[in-house]
N, CA and C atoms as a LAMMPS dump frame, in Angstrom:
ITEM: TIMESTEP
0
ITEM: NUMBER OF ATOMS
651
ITEM: BOX BOUNDS ff ff ff
-5.0000000000000000e+02 5.0000000000000000e+02
-5.0000000000000000e+02 5.0000000000000000e+02
-5.0000000000000000e+02 5.0000000000000000e+02
ITEM: ATOMS id mol type element x y z
1 1 1 N 109.519 -85.422 -298.15
2 1 2 C 110.95 -85.339 -297.895
3 1 3 C 111.698 -84.996 -299.169
4 2 1 N 111.286 -85.588 -300.302
5 2 2 C 111.926 -85.285 -301.573
6 2 3 C 111.769 -83.809 -301.912
7 3 1 N 110.577 -83.281 -301.584
8 3 2 C 110.316 -81.864 -301.853
9 3 3 C 111.28 -80.991 -301.063
10 4 1 N 111.511 -81.325 -299.792
11 4 2 C 112.422 -80.546 -298.959
12 4 3 C 113.842 -80.623 -299.505
13 5 1 N 114.252 -81.81 -299.969
14 5 2 C 115.586 -81.963 -300.547
15 5 3 C 115.731 -81.089 -301.788
16 6 1 N 114.709 -81.079 -302.637
17 6 2 C 114.719 -80.209 -303.814
18 6 3 C 114.865 -78.756 -303.392
19 7 1 N 114.085 -78.36 -302.398
20 7 2 C 114.108 -76.969 -301.939
21 7 3 C 115.486 -76.58 -301.421
22 8 1 N 116.072 -77.436 -300.589
23 8 2 C 117.373 -77.111 -300.013
24 8 3 C 118.464 -77.105 -301.078
25 9 1 N 118.346 -77.96 -302.087
26 9 2 C 119.32 -77.961 -303.176
27 9 3 C 119.298 -76.632 -303.916
28 10 1 N 118.09 -76.146 -304.21
29 10 2 C 117.96 -74.864 -304.882
30 10 3 C 118.439 -73.745 -303.974
31 11 1 N 118.081 -73.819 -302.705
32 11 2 C 118.501 -72.78 -301.765
33 11 3 C 120.011 -72.723 -301.638
34 12 1 N 120.664 -73.891 -301.65
35 12 2 C 122.113 -73.919 -301.542
36 12 3 C 122.764 -73.233 -302.731
37 13 1 N 122.159 -73.388 -303.907
38 13 2 C 122.691 -72.75 -305.104
39 13 3 C 122.446 -71.259 -305.122
40 14 1 N 121.284 -70.834 -304.595
41 14 2 C 120.909 -69.424 -304.688
42 14 3 C 121.273 -68.613 -303.467
43 15 1 N 121.414 -69.263 -302.305
44 15 2 C 121.584 -68.502 -301.078
45 15 3 C 122.791 -68.913 -300.25
46 16 1 N 123.596 -69.86 -300.71
47 16 2 C 124.761 -70.254 -299.957
48 16 3 C 124.428 -71.261 -298.877
49 17 1 N 125.342 -71.435 -297.944
50 17 2 C 125.192 -72.454 -296.907
51 17 3 C 124.208 -72.019 -295.838
52 18 1 N 123.743 -72.993 -295.089
53 18 2 C 122.838 -72.699 -293.982
54 18 3 C 123.577 -71.94 -292.903
55 19 1 N 122.836 -71.154 -292.138
56 19 2 C 123.427 -70.47 -291.004
57 19 3 C 123.76 -71.476 -289.928
58 20 1 N 124.685 -71.128 -289.043
59 20 2 C 125.092 -72.051 -287.99
60 20 3 C 123.899 -72.389 -287.116
61 21 1 N 123.62 -73.678 -286.985
62 21 2 C 122.546 -74.114 -286.105
63 21 3 C 121.184 -74.152 -286.755
64 22 1 N 121.086 -73.892 -288.042
65 22 2 C 119.771 -73.927 -288.675
66 22 3 C 119.812 -73.424 -290.089
67 23 1 N 118.609 -73.211 -290.661
68 23 2 C 118.498 -72.763 -292.031
69 23 3 C 118.552 -71.246 -292.103
70 24 1 N 119.087 -70.754 -293.23
71 24 2 C 119.039 -69.316 -293.459
72 24 3 C 117.613 -68.927 -293.809
73 25 1 N 117.332 -67.616 -293.817
74 25 2 C 115.997 -67.146 -294.193
75 25 3 C 115.678 -67.543 -295.622
76 26 1 N 116.674 -67.468 -296.512
77 26 2 C 116.438 -67.843 -297.901
78 26 3 C 116.115 -69.323 -298.031
79 27 1 N 116.804 -70.157 -297.257
80 27 2 C 116.549 -71.593 -297.325
81 27 3 C 115.186 -71.935 -296.741
82 28 1 N 114.816 -71.262 -295.658
83 28 2 C 113.482 -71.471 -295.1
84 28 3 C 112.421 -71.082 -296.121
85 29 1 N 112.645 -69.961 -296.792
86 29 2 C 111.717 -69.539 -297.836
87 29 3 C 111.636 -70.55 -298.964
88 30 1 N 112.755 -71.159 -299.301
89 30 2 C 112.759 -72.162 -300.361
90 30 3 C 111.932 -73.378 -299.973
91 31 1 N 112.068 -73.83 -298.721
92 31 2 C 111.287 -74.981 -298.257
93 31 3 C 109.795 -74.665 -298.305
94 32 1 N 109.426 -73.465 -297.786
95 32 2 C 108.015 -73.076 -297.806
96 32 3 C 107.51 -72.99 -299.235
97 33 1 N 108.304 -72.38 -300.117
98 33 2 C 107.903 -72.261 -301.519
99 33 3 C 107.756 -73.608 -302.186
100 34 1 N 108.653 -74.534 -301.858
101 34 2 C 108.578 -75.861 -302.462
102 34 3 C 107.314 -76.59 -302.048
103 35 1 N 106.995 -76.517 -300.766
104 35 2 C 105.788 -77.188 -300.277
105 35 3 C 104.541 -76.594 -300.93
106 36 1 N 104.47 -75.261 -300.992
107 36 2 C 103.315 -74.615 -301.617
108 36 3 C 103.255 -74.927 -303.106
109 37 1 N 104.426 -74.908 -303.76
110 37 2 C 104.449 -75.216 -305.189
111 37 3 C 104.034 -76.648 -305.472
112 38 1 N 104.483 -77.57 -304.625
113 38 2 C 104.097 -78.97 -304.798
114 38 3 C 102.604 -79.152 -304.584
115 39 1 N 102.065 -78.453 -303.587
116 39 2 C 100.625 -78.555 -303.32
117 39 3 C 99.825 -78.045 -304.512
118 40 1 N 100.301 -76.943 -305.103
119 40 2 C 99.612 -76.417 -306.287
120 40 3 C 99.722 -77.391 -307.454
121 41 1 N 100.911 -77.973 -307.619
122 41 2 C 101.092 -78.924 -308.718
123 41 3 C 100.249 -80.165 -308.551
124 42 1 N 99.97 -80.539 -307.33
125 42 2 C 99.173 -81.733 -307.061
126 42 3 C 97.722 -81.566 -307.495
127 43 1 N 97.296 -80.336 -307.711
128 43 2 C 95.92 -80.087 -308.129
129 43 3 C 95.747 -80.199 -309.642
130 44 1 N 96.84 -80.378 -310.353
131 44 2 C 96.77 -80.447 -311.814
132 44 3 C 97.058 -81.873 -312.274
133 45 1 N 96.903 -82.099 -313.555
134 45 2 C 97.181 -83.419 -314.106
135 45 3 C 95.99 -84.353 -314.041
136 46 1 N 95.865 -85.203 -315.039
137 46 2 C 94.725 -86.112 -315.119
138 46 3 C 95.028 -87.504 -314.588
139 47 1 N 96.283 -87.778 -314.308
140 47 2 C 96.642 -89.1 -313.807
141 47 3 C 97.62 -88.936 -312.653
142 48 1 N 97.833 -90.04 -311.928
143 48 2 C 98.752 -89.977 -310.796
144 48 3 C 100.171 -89.653 -311.26
145 49 1 N 100.56 -90.148 -312.428
146 49 2 C 101.899 -89.864 -312.955
147 49 3 C 102.036 -88.387 -313.288
148 50 1 N 100.996 -87.823 -313.939
149 50 2 C 101.043 -86.405 -314.279
150 50 3 C 101.069 -85.55 -313.024
151 51 1 N 100.272 -85.92 -312.021
152 51 2 C 100.263 -85.158 -310.778
153 51 3 C 101.613 -85.241 -310.073
154 52 1 N 102.25 -86.428 -310.132
155 52 2 C 103.563 -86.581 -309.516
156 52 3 C 104.588 -85.683 -310.198
157 53 1 N 104.543 -85.658 -311.529
158 53 2 C 105.457 -84.787 -312.264
159 53 3 C 105.178 -83.313 -311.98
160 54 1 N 103.894 -82.97 -311.895
161 54 2 C 103.532 -81.571 -311.622
162 54 3 C 103.952 -81.152 -310.214
163 55 1 N 103.908 -82.106 -309.275
164 55 2 C 104.373 -81.783 -307.924
165 55 3 C 105.854 -81.426 -307.927
166 56 1 N 106.64 -82.19 -308.678
167 56 2 C 108.08 -81.917 -308.75
168 56 3 C 108.347 -80.561 -309.385
169 57 1 N 107.661 -80.308 -310.52
170 57 2 C 107.834 -79.024 -311.189
171 57 3 C 107.4 -77.883 -310.273
172 58 1 N 106.262 -78.061 -309.61
173 58 2 C 105.782 -77.03 -308.699
174 58 3 C 106.752 -76.789 -307.558
175 59 1 N 107.34 -77.873 -307.043
176 59 2 C 108.303 -77.729 -305.952
177 59 3 C 109.532 -76.964 -306.397
178 60 1 N 110.014 -77.244 -307.595
179 60 2 C 111.198 -76.55 -308.116
180 60 3 C 110.926 -75.068 -308.294
181 61 1 N 109.795 -74.765 -308.924
182 61 2 C 109.448 -73.354 -309.155
183 61 3 C 109.219 -72.644 -307.824
184 62 1 N 108.477 -73.291 -306.929
185 62 2 C 108.198 -72.671 -305.634
186 62 3 C 109.442 -72.468 -304.796
187 63 1 N 110.353 -73.433 -304.817
188 63 2 C 111.593 -73.313 -304.05
189 63 3 C 112.444 -72.172 -304.563
190 64 1 N 112.554 -72.07 -305.878
191 64 2 C 113.345 -70.982 -306.464
192 64 3 C 112.755 -69.627 -306.111
193 65 1 N 111.419 -69.523 -306.184
194 65 2 C 110.765 -68.254 -305.857
195 65 3 C 110.938 -67.927 -304.379
196 66 1 N 110.762 -68.935 -303.514
197 66 2 C 110.896 -68.704 -302.083
198 66 3 C 112.298 -68.286 -301.691
199 67 1 N 113.297 -68.932 -302.291
200 67 2 C 114.686 -68.567 -302
201 67 3 C 114.985 -67.157 -302.476
202 68 1 N 114.445 -66.809 -303.651
203 68 2 C 114.669 -65.468 -304.187
204 68 3 C 114.066 -64.392 -303.312
205 69 1 N 112.841 -64.626 -302.826
206 69 2 C 112.185 -63.669 -301.928
207 69 3 C 113.016 -63.493 -300.664
208 70 1 N 113.501 -64.599 -300.108
209 70 2 C 114.309 -64.523 -298.9
210 70 3 C 115.574 -63.728 -299.105
211 71 1 N 116.235 -63.936 -300.252
212 71 2 C 117.46 -63.209 -300.542
213 71 3 C 117.225 -61.719 -300.646
214 72 1 N 116.175 -61.325 -301.374
215 72 2 C 115.888 -59.906 -301.559
216 72 3 C 115.598 -59.237 -300.227
217 73 1 N 114.774 -59.871 -299.382
218 73 2 C 114.463 -59.283 -298.09
219 73 3 C 115.678 -59.286 -297.159
220 74 1 N 116.542 -60.3 -297.277
221 74 2 C 117.781 -60.304 -296.503
222 74 3 C 118.601 -59.063 -296.817
223 75 1 N 118.775 -58.784 -298.108
224 75 2 C 119.58 -57.63 -298.527
225 75 3 C 118.913 -56.32 -298.115
226 76 1 N 117.587 -56.253 -298.299
227 76 2 C 116.86 -55.036 -297.951
228 76 3 C 116.952 -54.779 -296.44
229 77 1 N 116.792 -55.826 -295.654
230 77 2 C 116.9 -55.693 -294.197
231 77 3 C 118.284 -55.208 -293.802
232 78 1 N 119.325 -55.773 -294.417
233 78 2 C 120.694 -55.381 -294.093
234 78 3 C 120.954 -53.922 -294.444
235 79 1 N 120.452 -53.474 -295.593
236 79 2 C 120.672 -52.089 -296.005
237 79 3 C 119.896 -51.11 -295.128
238 80 1 N 118.698 -51.477 -294.723
239 80 2 C 117.935 -50.615 -293.814
240 80 3 C 118.629 -50.513 -292.456
241 81 1 N 119.145 -51.633 -291.964
242 81 2 C 119.871 -51.604 -290.695
243 81 3 C 121.098 -50.712 -290.784
244 82 1 N 121.792 -50.789 -291.898
245 82 2 C 122.987 -49.975 -292.072
246 82 3 C 122.635 -48.492 -292.206
247 83 1 N 121.641 -48.192 -293.026
248 83 2 C 121.269 -46.801 -293.27
249 83 3 C 120.72 -46.132 -292.014
250 84 1 N 120.029 -46.903 -291.177
251 84 2 C 119.366 -46.351 -289.997
252 84 3 C 120.116 -46.675 -288.703
253 85 1 N 121.398 -46.911 -288.814
254 85 2 C 122.174 -47.307 -287.631
255 85 3 C 122.106 -46.258 -286.523
256 86 1 N 122.26 -44.989 -286.875
257 86 2 C 122.223 -43.935 -285.862
258 86 3 C 120.853 -43.863 -285.193
259 87 1 N 119.798 -43.972 -285.997
260 87 2 C 118.434 -43.917 -285.456
261 87 3 C 118.157 -45.109 -284.544
262 88 1 N 118.703 -46.265 -284.891
263 88 2 C 118.509 -47.443 -284.048
264 88 3 C 119.226 -47.276 -282.71
265 89 1 N 120.434 -46.731 -282.74
266 89 2 C 121.174 -46.504 -281.501
267 89 3 C 120.417 -45.54 -280.596
268 90 1 N 119.798 -44.522 -281.219
269 90 2 C 119.024 -43.537 -280.459
270 90 3 C 117.63 -44.044 -280.115
271 91 1 N 117.299 -45.261 -280.521
272 91 2 C 116 -45.886 -280.277
273 91 3 C 114.849 -45.086 -280.9
274 92 1 N 115.13 -44.504 -282.042
275 92 2 C 114.105 -43.783 -282.785
276 92 3 C 113.414 -44.688 -283.808
277 93 1 N 114.121 -45.726 -284.25
278 93 2 C 113.613 -46.634 -285.279
279 93 3 C 113.994 -48.062 -284.907
280 94 1 N 113.087 -49.003 -285.164
281 94 2 C 113.386 -50.427 -285.034
282 94 3 C 113.195 -51.08 -286.408
283 95 1 N 114.089 -51.992 -286.748
284 95 2 C 113.967 -52.778 -287.975
285 95 3 C 113.859 -54.233 -287.56
286 96 1 N 112.74 -54.869 -287.91
287 96 2 C 112.498 -56.243 -287.467
288 96 3 C 112.021 -57.107 -288.623
289 97 1 N 112.48 -58.352 -288.641
290 97 2 C 111.989 -59.35 -289.585
291 97 3 C 110.835 -60.076 -288.895
292 98 1 N 109.609 -59.715 -289.25
293 98 2 C 108.436 -60.298 -288.611
294 98 3 C 108.216 -61.724 -289.084
295 99 1 N 108.346 -61.93 -290.395
296 99 2 C 108.255 -63.264 -291.009
297 99 3 C 109.315 -63.334 -292.087
298 100 1 N 109.447 -64.504 -292.683
299 100 2 C 110.415 -64.641 -293.773
300 100 3 C 110.093 -63.694 -294.924
301 101 1 N 108.804 -63.332 -295.07
302 101 2 C 108.388 -62.501 -296.189
303 101 3 C 107.878 -61.135 -295.734
304 102 1 N 108.297 -60.672 -294.548
305 102 2 C 107.769 -59.399 -294.056
306 102 3 C 108.77 -58.697 -293.146
307 103 1 N 109.067 -57.434 -293.508
308 103 2 C 109.883 -56.562 -292.675
309 103 3 C 108.997 -55.509 -292.018
310 104 1 N 109.36 -55.095 -290.801
311 104 2 C 108.616 -54.037 -290.136
312 104 3 C 109.582 -52.987 -289.603
313 105 1 N 109.339 -51.741 -289.98
314 105 2 C 110.046 -50.603 -289.407
315 105 3 C 109.098 -49.909 -288.44
316 106 1 N 109.545 -49.671 -287.219
317 106 2 C 108.735 -48.975 -286.229
318 106 3 C 109.355 -47.611 -285.959
319 107 1 N 108.583 -46.545 -286.218
320 107 2 C 109.053 -45.174 -286.05
321 107 3 C 108.47 -44.605 -284.761
322 108 1 N 109.309 -44.084 -283.911
323 108 2 C 108.875 -43.482 -282.658
324 108 3 C 108.143 -42.175 -282.946
325 109 1 N 106.877 -42.086 -282.578
326 109 2 C 106.086 -40.885 -282.861
327 109 3 C 106.594 -39.662 -282.099
328 110 1 N 107.284 -39.878 -280.964
329 110 2 C 107.814 -38.743 -280.212
330 110 3 C 108.867 -38.006 -281.022
331 111 1 N 109.566 -38.73 -281.864
332 111 2 C 110.623 -38.142 -282.683
333 111 3 C 110.076 -37.623 -284.005
334 112 1 N 109.091 -38.317 -284.543
335 112 2 C 108.619 -37.993 -285.888
336 112 3 C 107.496 -36.969 -285.932
337 113 1 N 106.723 -36.825 -284.822
338 113 2 C 105.589 -35.894 -284.81
339 113 3 C 105.554 -35.123 -283.501
340 114 1 N 105.118 -33.876 -283.561
341 114 2 C 104.829 -33.132 -282.336
342 114 3 C 103.547 -33.68 -281.708
343 115 1 N 103.328 -33.354 -280.44
344 115 2 C 102.129 -33.801 -279.749
345 115 3 C 100.873 -33.325 -280.483
346 116 1 N 99.931 -34.237 -280.674
347 116 2 C 98.634 -33.919 -281.271
348 116 3 C 98.771 -33.341 -282.683
349 117 1 N 99.818 -33.776 -283.408
350 117 2 C 100.062 -33.254 -284.75
351 117 3 C 100.322 -34.398 -285.721
352 118 1 N 99.939 -34.194 -286.971
353 118 2 C 100.216 -35.16 -288.029
354 118 3 C 101.213 -34.593 -289.036
355 119 1 N 101.943 -33.569 -288.631
356 119 2 C 102.964 -32.953 -289.481
357 119 3 C 104.324 -33.532 -289.096
358 120 1 N 105.012 -34.125 -290.064
359 120 2 C 106.313 -34.749 -289.79
360 120 3 C 107.32 -33.679 -289.373
361 121 1 N 108.051 -33.927 -288.291
362 121 2 C 109.054 -32.984 -287.825
363 121 3 C 110.176 -32.853 -288.858
364 122 1 N 110.64 -31.64 -289.134
365 122 2 C 111.74 -31.458 -290.089
366 122 3 C 112.973 -32.288 -289.751
367 123 1 N 113.27 -32.439 -288.452
368 123 2 C 114.462 -33.181 -288.041
369 123 3 C 114.383 -34.662 -288.385
370 124 1 N 113.168 -35.172 -288.601
371 124 2 C 113.011 -36.602 -288.879
372 124 3 C 112.984 -36.909 -290.38
373 125 1 N 112.954 -35.87 -291.196
374 125 2 C 112.867 -36.091 -292.638
375 125 3 C 114.09 -36.826 -293.186
376 126 1 N 115.248 -36.548 -292.617
377 126 2 C 116.459 -37.221 -293.088
378 126 3 C 116.351 -38.73 -292.896
379 127 1 N 115.744 -39.153 -291.786
380 127 2 C 115.567 -40.589 -291.536
381 127 3 C 114.62 -41.205 -292.557
382 128 1 N 113.529 -40.504 -292.863
383 128 2 C 112.599 -41.013 -293.868
384 128 3 C 113.233 -41.01 -295.253
385 129 1 N 114.135 -40.058 -295.503
386 129 2 C 114.848 -40.049 -296.785
387 129 3 C 115.685 -41.32 -296.939
388 130 1 N 116.289 -41.768 -295.845
389 130 2 C 117.083 -43.004 -295.883
390 130 3 C 116.191 -44.201 -296.192
391 131 1 N 115.021 -44.237 -295.563
392 131 2 C 114.076 -45.322 -295.828
393 131 3 C 113.644 -45.294 -297.293
394 132 1 N 113.307 -44.107 -297.775
395 132 2 C 112.849 -43.964 -299.16
396 132 3 C 113.932 -44.393 -300.138
397 133 1 N 115.183 -44.083 -299.834
398 133 2 C 116.285 -44.452 -300.727
399 133 3 C 116.379 -45.964 -300.896
400 134 1 N 116.257 -46.699 -299.778
401 134 2 C 116.308 -48.16 -299.868
402 134 3 C 115.082 -48.686 -300.613
403 135 1 N 113.917 -48.128 -300.321
404 135 2 C 112.69 -48.59 -300.971
405 135 3 C 112.72 -48.362 -302.479
406 136 1 N 113.28 -47.26 -302.924
407 136 2 C 113.328 -46.994 -304.369
408 136 3 C 114.297 -47.94 -305.074
409 137 1 N 115.326 -48.398 -304.382
410 137 2 C 116.274 -49.333 -305.008
411 137 3 C 115.738 -50.76 -305.015
412 138 1 N 114.891 -51.087 -304.063
413 138 2 C 114.226 -52.399 -304.052
414 138 3 C 112.766 -52.156 -304.444
415 139 1 N 112.572 -51.924 -305.724
416 139 2 C 111.274 -51.405 -306.181
417 139 3 C 110.236 -52.479 -306.492
418 140 1 N 110.506 -53.723 -306.093
419 140 2 C 109.52 -54.783 -306.335
420 140 3 C 108.755 -55.144 -305.069
421 141 1 N 108.905 -54.357 -304.016
422 141 2 C 108.205 -54.658 -302.762
423 141 3 C 106.996 -53.753 -302.593
424 142 1 N 106.063 -54.218 -301.784
425 142 2 C 104.884 -53.44 -301.418
426 142 3 C 105.092 -52.858 -300.017
427 143 1 N 104.575 -51.663 -299.788
428 143 2 C 104.83 -50.943 -298.544
429 143 3 C 103.495 -50.513 -297.93
430 144 1 N 103.278 -50.888 -296.679
431 144 2 C 102.047 -50.522 -295.974
432 144 3 C 102.41 -49.747 -294.713
433 145 1 N 101.848 -48.552 -294.565
434 145 2 C 102.13 -47.69 -293.42
435 145 3 C 100.924 -47.714 -292.48
436 146 1 N 101.175 -47.986 -291.2
437 146 2 C 100.092 -48.089 -290.214
438 146 3 C 100.405 -47.185 -289.033
439 147 1 N 99.447 -46.318 -288.664
440 147 2 C 99.619 -45.432 -287.521
441 147 3 C 98.972 -46.012 -286.271
442 148 1 N 99.559 -45.714 -285.112
443 148 2 C 99.05 -46.191 -283.813
444 148 3 C 99.108 -45.057 -282.8
445 149 1 N 98.21 -45.07 -281.838
446 149 2 C 98.213 -44.083 -280.756
447 149 3 C 98.098 -44.783 -279.406
448 150 1 N 98.223 -43.973 -278.337
449 150 2 C 97.893 -44.504 -277.012
450 150 3 C 96.384 -44.337 -276.794
451 151 1 N 95.924 -44.558 -275.573
452 151 2 C 94.478 -44.516 -275.315
453 151 3 C 94.014 -43.191 -274.719
454 152 1 N 94.906 -42.203 -274.634
455 152 2 C 94.51 -40.894 -274.116
456 152 3 C 93.61 -40.208 -275.149
457 153 1 N 92.452 -39.712 -274.705
458 153 2 C 91.503 -39.123 -275.641
459 153 3 C 90.496 -40.157 -276.102
460 154 1 N 89.573 -39.725 -276.941
461 154 2 C 88.527 -40.636 -277.41
462 154 3 C 89.066 -41.58 -278.477
463 155 1 N 88.443 -42.74 -278.56
464 155 2 C 88.858 -43.72 -279.572
465 155 3 C 88.671 -43.17 -280.982
466 156 1 N 87.622 -42.404 -281.183
467 156 2 C 87.362 -41.819 -282.505
468 156 3 C 88.462 -40.841 -282.895
469 157 1 N 88.858 -39.993 -281.952
470 157 2 C 89.906 -39.023 -282.238
471 157 3 C 91.235 -39.734 -282.502
472 158 1 N 91.556 -40.728 -281.685
473 158 2 C 92.813 -41.451 -281.847
474 158 3 C 92.867 -42.185 -283.182
475 159 1 N 91.732 -42.734 -283.606
476 159 2 C 91.688 -43.393 -284.9
477 159 3 C 92.005 -42.402 -286.018
478 160 1 N 91.403 -41.233 -285.952
479 160 2 C 91.639 -40.212 -286.972
480 160 3 C 93.094 -39.756 -286.98
481 161 1 N 93.678 -39.527 -285.795
482 161 2 C 95.07 -39.077 -285.716
483 161 3 C 96.012 -40.138 -286.271
484 162 1 N 95.744 -41.401 -285.961
485 162 2 C 96.62 -42.476 -286.467
486 162 3 C 96.556 -42.558 -287.988
487 163 1 N 95.384 -42.362 -288.55
488 163 2 C 95.242 -42.373 -290.015
489 163 3 C 95.985 -41.199 -290.641
490 164 1 N 95.868 -40.026 -290.017
491 164 2 C 96.531 -38.836 -290.555
492 164 3 C 98.05 -38.979 -290.524
493 165 1 N 98.576 -39.534 -289.453
494 165 2 C 100.03 -39.705 -289.357
495 165 3 C 100.544 -40.729 -290.362
496 166 1 N 99.817 -41.83 -290.519
497 166 2 C 100.217 -42.823 -291.517
498 166 3 C 100.178 -42.231 -292.924
499 167 1 N 99.14 -41.456 -293.203
500 167 2 C 99.02 -40.824 -294.523
501 167 3 C 100.134 -39.815 -294.749
502 168 1 N 100.558 -39.115 -293.69
503 168 2 C 101.641 -38.144 -293.821
504 168 3 C 102.946 -38.839 -294.192
505 169 1 N 103.227 -39.988 -293.572
506 169 2 C 104.431 -40.752 -293.908
507 169 3 C 104.331 -41.283 -295.335
508 170 1 N 103.151 -41.78 -295.703
509 170 2 C 102.953 -42.271 -297.065
510 170 3 C 103.225 -41.158 -298.078
511 171 1 N 102.663 -39.972 -297.86
512 171 2 C 102.869 -38.856 -298.784
513 171 3 C 104.341 -38.466 -298.863
514 172 1 N 105.022 -38.502 -297.723
515 172 2 C 106.431 -38.125 -297.734
516 172 3 C 107.251 -39.12 -298.545
517 173 1 N 106.973 -40.396 -298.392
518 173 2 C 107.701 -41.405 -299.164
519 173 3 C 107.45 -41.239 -300.659
520 174 1 N 106.218 -40.913 -301.013
521 174 2 C 105.906 -40.662 -302.425
522 174 3 C 106.689 -39.459 -302.932
523 175 1 N 106.721 -38.384 -302.138
524 175 2 C 107.454 -37.188 -302.549
525 175 3 C 108.955 -37.447 -302.642
526 176 1 N 109.429 -38.512 -301.979
527 176 2 C 110.854 -38.858 -302.001
528 176 3 C 111.187 -39.891 -303.07
529 177 1 N 110.212 -40.208 -303.918
530 177 2 C 110.502 -41.058 -305.066
531 177 3 C 109.941 -42.455 -305.043
532 178 1 N 109.276 -42.867 -303.956
533 178 2 C 108.667 -44.198 -303.914
534 178 3 C 107.346 -44.155 -304.686
535 179 1 N 107.147 -45.097 -305.596
536 179 2 C 105.955 -45.103 -306.445
537 179 3 C 104.688 -45.234 -305.604
538 180 1 N 103.717 -44.389 -305.891
539 180 2 C 102.458 -44.399 -305.131
540 180 3 C 101.745 -45.74 -305.252
541 181 1 N 101.914 -46.424 -306.374
542 181 2 C 101.243 -47.708 -306.586
543 181 3 C 101.733 -48.788 -305.63
544 182 1 N 102.888 -48.58 -305.022
545 182 2 C 103.448 -49.562 -304.092
546 182 3 C 103.002 -49.308 -302.657
547 183 1 N 102.385 -48.166 -302.397
548 183 2 C 102.127 -47.725 -301.039
549 183 3 C 100.656 -47.768 -300.669
550 184 1 N 100.392 -48.008 -299.402
551 184 2 C 99.054 -47.869 -298.828
552 184 3 C 99.231 -47.453 -297.377
553 185 1 N 98.199 -46.86 -296.795
554 185 2 C 98.288 -46.443 -295.395
555 185 3 C 96.96 -46.656 -294.7
556 186 1 N 97.026 -46.83 -293.395
557 186 2 C 95.824 -47.017 -292.588
558 186 3 C 96.157 -46.67 -291.139
559 187 1 N 95.123 -46.541 -290.312
560 187 2 C 95.323 -46.263 -288.9
561 187 3 C 94.693 -47.338 -288.043
562 188 1 N 95.365 -47.697 -286.962
563 188 2 C 94.834 -48.68 -286.017
564 188 3 C 94.381 -48.008 -284.729
565 189 1 N 94.57 -46.677 -284.647
566 189 2 C 94.16 -45.968 -283.439
567 189 3 C 94.822 -46.531 -282.195
568 190 1 N 94.045 -46.785 -281.168
569 190 2 C 94.555 -47.306 -279.9
570 190 3 C 94.34 -48.815 -279.763
571 191 1 N 93.952 -49.474 -280.85
572 191 2 C 93.497 -50.869 -280.772
573 191 3 C 94.616 -51.9 -280.709
574 192 1 N 95.875 -51.512 -280.991
575 192 2 C 96.977 -52.48 -281.016
576 192 3 C 98.151 -51.996 -280.168
577 193 1 N 97.964 -51.871 -278.86
578 193 2 C 99.052 -51.373 -278.005
579 193 3 C 100.197 -52.37 -277.91
580 194 1 N 101.41 -51.844 -277.798
581 194 2 C 102.584 -52.683 -277.563
582 194 3 C 102.801 -52.913 -276.072
583 195 1 N 102.293 -51.991 -275.257
584 195 2 C 102.527 -52.033 -273.818
585 195 3 C 101.297 -51.451 -273.119
586 196 1 N 101.362 -51.382 -271.81
587 196 2 C 100.245 -50.839 -271.045
588 196 3 C 100.068 -49.347 -271.314
589 197 1 N 98.832 -48.898 -271.28
590 197 2 C 98.544 -47.472 -271.379
591 197 3 C 98.443 -46.819 -270.008
592 198 1 N 98.793 -47.56 -268.952
593 198 2 C 98.685 -47.051 -267.587
594 198 3 C 99.917 -46.256 -267.154
595 199 1 N 100.993 -46.321 -267.941
596 199 2 C 102.214 -45.572 -267.608
597 199 3 C 102.635 -44.745 -268.813
598 200 1 N 103.383 -43.673 -268.568
599 200 2 C 103.857 -42.829 -269.661
600 200 3 C 104.822 -43.596 -270.559
601 201 1 N 105.669 -44.444 -269.954
602 201 2 C 106.604 -45.247 -270.747
603 201 3 C 105.852 -46.183 -271.686
604 202 1 N 104.78 -46.781 -271.178
605 202 2 C 103.98 -47.666 -272.023
606 202 3 C 103.262 -46.903 -273.112
607 203 1 N 102.696 -45.752 -272.769
608 203 2 C 101.989 -44.948 -273.768
609 203 3 C 102.928 -44.483 -274.875
610 204 1 N 104.171 -44.18 -274.506
611 204 2 C 105.134 -43.753 -275.518
612 204 3 C 105.425 -44.87 -276.51
613 205 1 N 105.521 -46.095 -276.028
614 205 2 C 105.73 -47.228 -276.937
615 205 3 C 104.53 -47.427 -277.86
616 206 1 N 103.351 -47.118 -277.358
617 206 2 C 102.144 -47.334 -278.155
618 206 3 C 101.965 -46.279 -279.243
619 207 1 N 102.541 -45.089 -279.039
620 207 2 C 102.464 -44.033 -280.05
621 207 3 C 103.569 -44.266 -281.068
622 208 1 N 103.186 -44.72 -282.248
623 208 2 C 104.192 -45.115 -283.242
624 208 3 C 103.579 -45.17 -284.631
625 209 1 N 104.451 -45.208 -285.635
626 209 2 C 104.055 -45.497 -287.014
627 209 3 C 104.882 -46.683 -287.479
628 210 1 N 104.235 -47.657 -288.07
629 210 2 C 104.923 -48.848 -288.563
630 210 3 C 104.89 -48.891 -290.089
631 211 1 N 106.009 -49.299 -290.668
632 211 2 C 106.108 -49.479 -292.121
633 211 3 C 106.363 -50.953 -292.382
634 212 1 N 105.442 -51.614 -293.056
635 212 2 C 105.57 -53.033 -293.386
636 212 3 C 106.014 -53.175 -294.842
637 213 1 N 107.037 -53.98 -295.065
638 213 2 C 107.596 -54.182 -296.403
639 213 3 C 107.481 -55.661 -296.74
640 214 1 N 106.833 -55.966 -297.854
641 214 2 C 106.62 -57.359 -298.254
642 214 3 C 106.88 -57.504 -299.751
643 215 1 N 107.15 -58.738 -300.214
644 215 2 C 107.371 -58.949 -301.636
645 215 3 C 106.116 -58.631 -302.444
646 216 1 N 106.326 -58.215 -303.669
647 216 2 C 105.191 -57.96 -304.571
648 216 3 C 104.537 -59.281 -304.915
649 217 1 N 103.261 -59.418 -304.542
650 217 2 C 102.556 -60.691 -304.802
651 217 3 C 102.48 -60.992 -306.279
């Protein structure tokens, strides 16, 4: 309980008041950081007094780090939502907070790629430019691009196409100024559907590219 109080005290200083009805993302991050920091501190020290002191220090450091991560992702999420407002209205892009420490952008493959192609459509480059602009300003995050397909065609072919599309987005972000060291890409093929592959509407949801944004470990 003392650890949680420490965390919330730090969160209040760094992130403001709690949201109505609960904790803000920054405050939740502070609590998680405090608990993890205290657990790490408990592994050090040669006596119970030293371990107790190390738990407090660990909680303070962890809470501050957790609150800071929450704040940065809060701002990044808000700027992505603002920059991609038109795309969101057109249902071309989704911006979601998957966890306190993870953002996910979902790009509709119907808009970003032609059928059976891994070449980014010229009309979609402006949207990726907006994403790249936010990523370059928040340059302490790691970015993972994952491609997905529906189940039409062989699993081997779909795996290859998903990898090619993810790599194409990764290359475009690099060409737009995002450091290559921050980026990675992979393909999930047809293995992670969002909806049924028995209908065209479901298959369209399954054809997508996702961009995951997380704090630099």
